[in-house]
N, C-alpha and C positions, 0 to 999 in steps of 0.2 A: 428659555421660556418666553422671552420677549419676542423672539422671532415667530414662534408659534401663535402668540397672541396677535401679532401683526398680520400673519396669514389669515387667521380667523376673522379679524376685523375687515381685511381686504375682501375676503370671500363674502361676508355678510353685506358689505357695501355694494359689491357688484351685483349680488342677488337682488337687493332692494332696488337698485338702479334698473335692472332688467324688468322687475315687476312694475316699476313706475312707468317705463317707456312702452311696455307691451300694449296697453290700451290706446296710447296715442298712435302707435304704429298700426294697430288694427283699424282705428278710425280713418287713418290716411288711406289704407287699402280699400276700405268701403267707399270712401269718397272717390278714389281713383277708379273703382269699378263703375260707379255711376257716370263719371266723366267719359270713360271708354264707351259705355253704351251710348251716351249722348253724341260723342264725336265719331263713332264708327257705325254702330248698328242703325242709328236713326238716319244715316245717309241713304240707306237702301230700303229699310223697312218702314211701313206705315206705323204710326204711334199706336201701340196696343198695350194693354195691361200686362205687366211682367208675370202676374199670377196666372196668366193663361196657361202656363206650363208649370209642372211640378219640378222640384229640384232634380229628381231622377231624370226627367225629360231634358232639363237644361244640361245635365251632365253628358247627355248624348249630343245635344245640339252644339254645345260650345266647342268641342274638338273640330267639328265640321266647319263651324263659323271661324274658328281660329285660322284655318287654312284659307278660307275664302276672303276673310278680311285682313289677312296677313298680321294677325295679332301674335305677340310674343307669348311665351309660357306664363310669364309674370302677369301680363295683361289679362290673360284668360283666367288665371287664379284670382286676380282682383275682381273680375266680373263675377265669378262664382262666389266669392266672399260676400259681395254686395247682395247677390241673389239670396244667399243663405240668411243674411242679416234681415232682409225685408220679408223673408218667408217665415221667420221664427214667430211664434205666438207668445205674447206675455202670459205668464202664469196668473190666472185670475185669482187664485188663492193667496198669492203673495203681492198682489198689486199695491196694497196699502203699505207693506213693508218696503217695497221698491221706491215709493214716494220719498222716503227718507234719503235715498241715495241718488235722487234725480240730478242729472247734470244741468248746467244752464243751457239756455236756448242755442247759443253759438256752438257749444260742444255737441248738442243733439243734432244740429244741422250737419256737423262734420261726421258724427257717428252714422247717420242715415244717408249721407251723401247727397243732401238736398241740392247743393250747388253743382252737382254733376248734370242736372237737368235745368235748374232754375238759376237765374242771375240774382245777385244780391249785392248791393253797394257797388255795382258796376263789374262784378266778377262772377263767373260761373257759366253754366250752359244756357242754351237757347231752345231746348226742346219744350220746356214748360214756361209758363209766364214768369216775369220778374216777381220777386217777393217783396220788393221795396213798396212801402205804403199799402200793402195788401190788407192789413187789418183796418186801416183808416178808410180805404176805398170800399171794401166789401163787408166789413164788420167782423167782429170776433166770432159770432155764431157761424158765419159762413166758413171761416178758416177751421173752426173746430169740426164742423160737419165734413169739410173736405179732407181733413186729416183722418177722420173716423171712417168715412165712406167716399173715397176719391172719385167714384163714378156717379155720385148722387145727382150732379147737375149735367153730366156728360157721359153717357154710357160707353163711349169710345175713348175716354181719357186714358192716356198711357201711364198716368200716375199710379204707382203700386200702393197697395194698402200696407202701410208700415206697421210693424208690431209695437205700436206706441201705447204706453199706459196713460191713464187720465192725467196723472201728474206730469208726464212728459209733454202731452198736448198743451196743458196749461203753461208749462215753461216755454214752449215754442211760441205760443200766442203772445205771452208777456214779452218775450224777446223781440218779436216782430212789431209789437206796439211801440216799443222804445226806439226802434231803429226806423225813423221816418225819413 
């Protein structure tokens, strides 16, 4: 009896550990995908909005670019995960319910791979402008507008429109305010 209880406890512990680690692993893949775009795609291609192509079109483009850019299979998958993440649309009907589950700004930056293109605290990409002091220099309204409509001030901006809820935008702005 004790042995079977031990196995059951071990099984439940492992399952809960997997469930706990899965979101962190997913966020790392998304961040990695953004970094791969910044470090590889941006070397040859002009900055353009990622939403210029649909997920179906990206699924055709990526195998071709995998060969041209000498990407590994895992790197290609990470880019596709990033593209899928930023292409998803938050459900407007549950936006208020989602607010209860909002991550903090640092977790959201990891989830959406912001540092794949932007530097922050001296780390990250160079495709987009640094995020240090952004709220202080440009104002919270500018950052909110940029997160809501990335091309509002520059129609050729490569920044993708992220599927952010209002609560997530507020969390990101609050996080960037605190990190001066």
